[in-house]
N, C-alpha and C positions, 0 to 999 in steps of 0.2 A: 477433573479430580475424582477419585474413587468415592463412592458413597460412604465408606466407613470413615472418610476424612471429614465429613460433614458433622460438626458439633450441633447438637439439638439446642436451639436457642429460641427465646421469645423476647426479643429486644424492644418491642414497641409498647410504650406505656398507654394505659387507659387514658383517654382524652379527659376524662372527669378528674383526673389527678394533675392536669397541666394548667399552669398559669403563664401567659406569654405575652410579649410585646414585639416591637419591630426587631429588637436586637438581643432581647433576653428570653429565656424560657426556664420556667421553675417547675420541677415535677415533684410533687409530694408523693413519694413512693410508699412511705409508711410514716406513722406518727413520728418516728424518730429519724427518718432518713429523707434528706432532700437531694435532689439532682439540680445543680445550678449551672446553666449554660449561657455563654455570651458569644455573640458573633456579630462583627461589624457588617457582614453582608445580610445577616438575617437568615443564613442557611444552618439549620440544626441537624443533628445526627440521630437517626432511628435504627442504625445497624448496630449489632453487637460489637463490643470491643474485647480485647483480650482479657480485660477485667470483668466487665459487665456483660452477662449473656442473657439475664432474664429481668426486664423491667415491667413485665405484665403483672405487676401487684394488683390486688383488688382496689376498689375505689377507697380513697383514704377520707377520714373524717377531718376536715380542717375548716377554719374560718378565715376569709379573706377580706380585708379592707384595703382600699386604695383611693389615692387622689391623683392628680396630674403628675406629681413628682415623688410620690411615696407608695410603697406597697408593704403590707404587713400580712403575715401568715401566723396563724396560731393552731397548734395541735395540743394534744394532751402532753406532749414531751417537749416541744420547742416553740420559740417565737423568733421568726424571721423578720427583719427590717431592711428595705431595699429602696434606693433612691431611683431606680429604673434607668440608671446610667451605666457607663462602663464601670466594671467591678473595681471599688476602691475600699481602702481601709475605713474611711469615714461614711461610706454609703452602703456597705453590705455587712451585715452581722446576723449570727444566729446564737441564740441563748438557750441553754438547756434549762427546762423547768425542773423545780424540785427542791428549792432551797439550798443550792450550792452557793459558793462565794459569789457575791453579787457581780463582780468585775471579772473574775477568772473563768466563770462558767460561760463567758461570751466568747464565740469565735468571730474574728473580724478578718476580712480578706486582706491578704498580704502580710499578716503578722504571725509569727511562729506561736503555737499553742502548745500547752502541756499535753503530752501523750505518754501512754504507758509502754510504748515501744512495740516493735513487731520482730522482725528478724532481718537477715542479711544474706547477700548472695552466696557467700562463702567464707570459711574460716581458714582458707589456704594461707599458710605461713603466718598465721596470727598466733602469738604467744601470750595468751591472757585475754583481757577484755578488748572489745572493739564497739564503735557505735552501731546502733541498730536503726533500721529504717522505721517508719511509723506503721502502727497498727490502726485498728478502728475503735480502740478504747482510750478513754481519758479520764483520769481521777477527777478533774473539774467538770466532765460531762460532755465535751464536744470534741470530736476528731473529724479531720478532713483528709480525704483521699483525692488527689489530682489525677484525673484520667485523661488529661488533654493530649498527651503525646504518645499513647499507646496505638497500635494498629487496630483496624477494624476486620471483622470477619464477614465475607461476602456469603450470599446464599449458596453458591456453589462449593463452599468450604475453603476457598483460598482467602487471602488476606489483601488488604489495601490500606494506603496511608490516609490519615486524616487530612482535612483542610487546615492549612497552617494558620496559627493565630487565634483559632477558636478556643474557648475555655469550656472545659467539661469537669465540674467538680462534684464530689459527693461528700455531703456533710452528715455524720452520724452523730446525733444528739440524743442519746440514751441515758444521760446521767451515769449512774453507776449500776445500771441494769446491764451488766456485761454480757451475760449469756443471750439476752435478747438482741443486743447488738450483733453478736457473733452469728445468731441464727439468721438475722437479716442479710449479713454479709454473704452467707451461704445461699440464700434466696437469690441475691443479686448476682453473685459470680458462680453459682453452681456448687453442689455439695461436694464434700470430700468423698471420693469413691470408696467402696469396699476394697480392702486388700484380699489377695488370695491367702489361705491359711498358712501356706509355707512361709510367707514373709513375717509372720509373727514369731517364728522360732529363732534359732541361733544361725547366723551367717558366718561362714569362714571366708576371710579375704586376706591375701598377702600379695604384695608386689614381689614376685619371686619366679624364677624360670624353672617351674616344675616340669618334670616329665609326667606323662599320663600315669605310669606306674607309681610315681612318687605321690602324686596327688590322691590316687585311690588308696594307696597305703596309708596316707596321713588320715583319710576319712575312716578307714578301718581302725586305725589306732584310737580315734575319738570314740567310736562305737565300743570298742573292746574296753575302754575305760568308763563306760557308762555315761558319756558326754554326747548327748544327741545334737545333730546338726540338721537344718532343713534347707539351706541355701549354700550352694558352692559357687563362689565368685572367683573367676580366673582372670587375672590382670593382664596387662597387654602382651605378655610373652606367649600368649597362645597364638598369636600371628607372627609372621616374619618380621623381625626387627633389624637384623644385620643385613642390610640391602645396600645395593650400589648407591652412593649419594646422589647419583643423577636422578634416582627415583624418590628422593626425599629424606627425611631424618629417620624413618622407621617407627615414628609414633603412630602414624596412621596405617592400618592394615586390615585386610579382610581374608587373608589366605592363611590357613593353618600352617603352623611350623611342624612339619612331619618328622623333623629330627626329635622333637620333644613328644609329638602326639602323632604317632604313625598311623593310628586308625581313629580319627576323631569321632566317628559315629559310635564306635564300640565304647571309647571313653565316656561320652555322654550317657550311653545306655547304662554303663556300669554305675555312674552317679545316680541316675534315675532308679536303677534297681535297688539302691541303698536309701531311697526315699528322699533324695535331694532334688530341688529345682537348680537350674544352672544359669548364671549370668556371665557374659563375656563383656570385657572392657573394650571400648571403642573411642578413638580419638579422630574424628572424621575430617579435620581442617584441611589436611594436605591433599584431599581428593583421591583420585584413583590413577595409579601409575601403571606403566606397562608390564611390571613383574607380577601383577595380581592375576589370579586364576580368572577373575570376573571381568577383567579389562576389556576383552573383545566385545563382550555383550553390551557393557554399559557405554563403551566408546560408540558402538554402532547407534545406540539409542539417543545419544546426545549429540550426534553430528560430528564426531571426531573419527577420522580415518584410522581404523585399528592397525593398519600397517605403518602409520606414521610414527608410533610409539609416543606421540604427544599426550601428556597428562590430560585427564578429565577433571577440570577444576571443580572445587567444592562450591556450589552456589545454590543455597537452599531457597533463594528467592525465585528460582525457575522451577515452576511445577513439574515440567518434564523431566528435569534432573532429580527432582525429589522422589518422584514415582520410580524412576530407575534405580535411585539409591536404595530404596526399600526393596524393590523387587529383584534386583540383581545382586546386591550385597548382603542383604539381611535375611530375606525370606528363605534362600537355599540353607543358610546356616540354621535357621529355625526348623526347617524340614529335617535337619540332622539331629535336632534335639535341644537347641538353645532355647530356653524359656523366656528370657528377657534380657535387656541390654543395660549395661553401665555405660551411660553417655557422659563421657568425662571431658566435657567442653571447658576449655580454659583459654580460648583464643579471641576474647574480646567480645564487645557488644554492638558492632556496627555491621550493617548490610547495605545492599544498593537500595533498599526501601527505607525512606525516612521513618525513624521511630521504631523500626523492626529490630528487635534483640534476636540475634540468631539462636541463643540459648533458649528463649521462650518458643521460638518457632520449632525447633527440634524436639523440645519437651512436649509440645502440643501434638505434633504429627507422630512422633514415636509412640506416644501413649495411645492415640487413636488407633494407629496401626497394629498395636499389640494386641488389641481386642477384636481385630478383623474376623477372627475364626469363631467367635463366641466365648473365648476364654475371658476370665476375669483379668482385665488390663493391668499392666505394671510396667513401670520404667524407673530408672535410677539415675538421677541427675541432680544438679545444683538448682537452687532457688532463682526464679526470674521474675519476681515481682508479685504484687497482690493478684490473686487468681491462680497462683501456682499450685495451691492445694489440690487442683483437679488432676494433678499429674504426679501422684506419689509413685516412688519414695524419694525423699530428699537426700542428696549426698552433700555433706557439710564440707567437704574438702580435706586437703592435707593438713591434718592437725599436728602441731609441735608437741612433742612429749614433755610435759612439764606440769608441775602442781598448778601454775597459774592457768594453764589450758583447761585442766580438769576443773578448776574452781569456777571457771566461767560458764562451763557447759551446761549445768542444770538450769541457771537463769536463762541462758540462751534458748534452750529447748522449751522451757515453760512459756517464756515471752512470746515465742513464735506462735503460739496459739492465738495471741491478740491479732495476728494477721491471717488467721484460719489455717496456719500451716502446722499441721499436727504430726506428720510422719517423718521428722528427721531421722537419718542414719548417720551416726558419727563414726569415726575411726576410734573404736573403743581400744583404749591403751595408747592412742597416738600413733602418728604415721612416721615421723622422722625427727632428726635433730635430738636435742635432749640427752638423756643419760638413763642408764639402767637403775631402776628403783623398783624393787618388788612391792613394796607397800603401795607406791603410786599406781602400779599396773593392777594390783588387786582391788584397790578403791575404785578404779575406772571400770573394771569389770563388774563390780557390785552396782555401780551406777547403771551400767548397760543393761542389767536385768530389768531395771525400771526405767528404761528409755523407750521411746516409741519403737525403735527397731534396735535389735541386739546383733551388732555386726563386729566381731573381733578383726583387727586389721593391723598390719605392719608395712613399712616402707622397704625399699630395696637395699637392704643391708643385712648381712648374715647375722649380725648381733641383735637385731630388732625382731622379735617374734613373740607371739602370744600363745604358742602351745603350753598348756598348763604344766606338762612334765618337764619343761625347761626351767622351772623355777623351783624354789625350795619346797619342802614337804607342806609347810603351813600355807604358803601361797597357793601350791597346787591344789590342796584340799579345798581352800576357799574358792578358787576358780571353778573347779569341778562342781561344787555344790551350786554355784551360780548358774552354770550352764544347764545343770538338771532342773533348777527351780524355774528358769525361763520356759522350758518345755511343760513343766508341771503346771504352769499358770495359763496353758493355751486355752482351756475352756473360758476362763475369766477374760483373757485377751481377745478371744473371738467375739465375746459378747460386747466388749468395749469397742471393737471394730465396728459393730453395727451402731452403737451409741455415737461414734465419731462421725459416721455417715450421716446420722440425723442431726448433727450440729454441735456435739460436744466432744472436744478433742480428749484423747487418752490422758495426756499430760497437761495440767492447768495450774496457773498460779493460785495461791491461797486466797487472793481477793475475789476470785469468781464467786465463791459461795459465802464470802464474808466481806462484802464491799464497804460496809460502814465501820468496820472494825480496823482501827489504825494499825494494829499489830500485823494484820494480814499483809501489810506493805513493807514490813521491816525484814522479811525472811526470803529474799529473792531467789535463794537456791533451794528453797523448800516447795514441794508441789503436791497435788493430789494426783495419784495414779489410778485413774477410773474413779468409780464412786465410793470404793471402800477403804482404800489404802493412802496413808499419808507417808511421804518419803522425805527424809531430811538427810541427804548423802553427806558423807565425810569427805572433804575435799582439800584437806590441809594435812600435814604430817602429824604423826602421834607425838604425844608429849613424851620426852626421853625418860622421865622418872616413872610416870604411870604406865607407859606403853599403850595408852588409849588414845584414839582419835576422838575429837570433840567437834561438836556442831551446836550452835545456837538455833533453837526450834521454837515455834509457837504452836501451842496445841489449842484448837477451839473448844469451846465448852463441851462438857461431856467426858465420858470414859473413853480411854485409849489403851491398846496393849500392843506391845512389841511382838512381831510375829515370829522373830527368831529367839528372843530371850524370855518371853512370856511375861516381862515386866509390865505391870499396869501403872498407868498415869491418870491423875486427875487433870482435866483441861482447864481452859480459861485463863491460861498464863504462858509466859515464855520460859524456857528452861534451857539448860545446857545439857546435852546428852552425850554420853561417853561410850565408845565401843571398842573392843579389841578387833583384831584383824578378821575375825570370822563373820562380821556382819556390819551393816549400817543401819540406823534407825528406820524402820518400816513399821508403821503403827496402824492397826486396824481399829476402826471406830467401834464403840460398844454396839453390838447388834449386827456387825458386818457378817456377810455371808460370802465366801470366796470358794467358788467351784474349781477344783484342780484335777490333774491326772494323778492317781495314786502313785507313790514312789515306786512300788514294786511292779507296776505295769508300764514303766516309762520305756519306751522303745523307739523304733524308727517311725517317721511319718508324723503327720500333724492332723490326721483324721479324727472326728469325734471319737473319744475313748469308749469302750464298752462299760467301763466303771468310772463314775465321777466321784472323787472325794469332796465332800462338802465341809469345809471348815467354817465353824461358827465361833464367833467371839462374842461371849455372853456379856450381859449388863445392860441390855435394852432390847426391845423387839427389833426384828430384822425383816427385810423383804428384798428379795433379788430374783430376777428373771434370767434364766440362762437361755441364751439365743444361739442356735447353731444351724449350719448347713454344711454342704461339702463343695463350696464354690460353685453351687449350680442353682442358687436361689430357691431351693426347696427347703423353706424355713420351718423350723420347730421351736417353740418356746416352752420352758418348763419353769413355772414359778416355784419359788421356794420361800416359806415364811418361818420365822422363829419366834416362838412365844416364850419370852424370858421368864414369866412367872411360873409356867408349867415345865420349862426347860424342854420343850418339844419342837422339833423341826418337822414341817410338813412339806413333802414334795407333792405338788399338785399335779393333776393329769397334764400330759403334753398336749400342746395346742399347736395346730398346723400340720405339716407333712411329717407324720410320725415315722414314716419309712425312712426318713433321714437318720433316725437314731440306729445305732448299732443293735442287732438282734440281741434280746435279753438284757438291755441296758439297766444297770443297777446303780445304787448310790451308797456310799459309805459316809456316815456322819461322824465327824470328829469335832467334839467341843473343846476349844482350845482354852482350858483354864488357866487363869493367871498364875504365875509362879512368884509368890511373893515371900519366899524365904529371905528376908532381908540380911540376916546374920550371915548366912552362906555367901551371899553376893558381896557382902563387905569383906568376908575373908578372902574371896577370889581377888578383889581389887588390891587388897593389902599384900596378898601373897605374891602378886606379879610386880608390885612396885619396887623400884630400885632405891630403897631407903634402909636405914638400920633396922636390925631385927628387933631391937628392944623397943623402938619407936612403933613398929607394927604391932607388937604385943600390947603396948599401952593403948593403941587406938582401938584394938578390938575389944579390950577389957572396958574401955570407955563406953563403947556402943553397947556391950552386954550389961553393963551397970546402970544405964540411963533409964529413966522412967517413962520417956517418950522420945519420938524421933527429933522433935525440936531441941529437947534437952541435950540429946546426943550430939547434934550439930553444934550447939553452944560449947560443949565441952571439948569437942575436936578442935574448935578454934583455939582453944587454950593450949593445945599441944603444939602450936605453931607449925602446923603441916603446911606444905607448899600449897599455893592456891590451886594448882591442878589436881592434886590428890584430895584436898578438901572438897573441891567441886565434884569429883567423882563419887565420893562418899555421900555428899549431901544429896546428889541426885537419887541415890537408892534409898536414903532415909526419909526423904520428903516427896517422894513420887506420888503418893496417894493422898 
């Protein structure tokens, strides 16, 4: 195996952390993390697994007491009790310390325990909610991951199966210290890598048989409309698909369709010239057939007579095939200008090696191969279990176009962080089936701006598309604003990219920062987007009377301000938020500092901008450090502090490699003052409502004539307004 296929690992634990007997071995990796092994043969495993690549934790502080038939371990976070025999429900338990429920904070071997959820392999053909696999967080304090059946990594970079029957469990007992549990997972399984900057912008993807000219024309139309793109995805029609059935179905292919792309090098160069990275879709399962341009070379390397015309079977468990697969099929296309691959694996989870999921293997080696020349690596594929966060970006599969699908997606995305999987890319707007609904598409695009990856996508249907100009004027304007906003947020996103690499995913559930507040668990679709922004997406249709979308949100203590409307809110309570089609609720905490690209300087590319617009949301002191590089690890950090009393923002001297910054870098400070003209907002809500004009006038006069917001709400109730309209007006009157 080539050197670049060797993942750096440190799998051997410090002997000081190990307690063992003839058939068991317990490793105290951290105060809240135990590795529990049982082997009838007494043979334990010290090689890295596909999940666990670093067990060389520092010596742990723990107390051990034992007798002939009982062993107990105490740390600051947990209490283990074990009878030294085969693992059983009555003989092995771990309790999280910290005053949780006395019986529910105990994990017992063989019993299901409460878990806050993780993620799933794919949303293919799922219409709405689906069950999720477990993550490493539990409300009652203890979560367990079973690593007994994953494959192992050899020192030479290849993989090998485990000894059948051995148990290899990891128990996370961090109580509700959720961030600490996640940081420990990233220590054990490796960090989430840094994404290249272009991955943080807008991706265009559509299953469609474009010609090269059509695709470039499409990109140019986005540019002309002021809607920047950073990644161009070309689905499977880039290669030959109408082939002799003797050569397969046409889903697998590596040879350009020159009828559509007569000069592939020039096509890729044209996209690069416009500031886009390029990804090609590949379905590798059918192997390599005789019609492929690369067939003679790969046949020769894999022992197939090229003159025979026999197919080269797809066998990723053969190192010789895998090396030829990259070197003969992928590297030449990369030399032509392909930046990364969309690995669209849908062909099952079985290989000739027991326990080896081909999806995981392809993710692992594609990712490592993508960085062989020193670039920041990237691949695009489905999730293949805990540890998959090492191989971003995740493709969540072919999403059904429906409100139910949209409604599940915020929860699905945020909860994936519980498994360390922070870079999901969804089919924004949906892939197939469903129906045309401009409101649904617009709400999905608005969520996409505040998703880990923003990728517009459509299935192979002439009537399913996401070009904003194919929609009504109102929807087109909202989508255009979304695409511009995503690229305006690039300085903020680039900083959060570094934070994710250090252990804190971009999108996180509300209970990460408020673990002891019961309300934080009641808003599954609400999440924090980085450190400064709270997002409560609207995922259900608007009320027909008010024509406003509504979402139940929970605002933590403190002041909050909507970044779109300017409406200020007092936190520490649950509220219903109402929005028209132009926005969803995105609230900045008081004191938030959000670095952005100025709207008038928005253009091609994703490099650090010469001017940074620093948006400050007053109401409290603020502190933010902007972190930047150019995908070359020449880092520069610029701290910004806001003094609310003096209303002054200080941009401190940049630290690090200041040559990374554009020459003459400057900063524009925008203090986002709250917009609290309640009467004007009430008028707007009433004006758009589909009710009698006289009732509108009475409602407005009621607000104008009331002594206080509370009195206004009481008087409005007496007008017998509909609950939806009364709710929208009450939000405005009682927001502060």
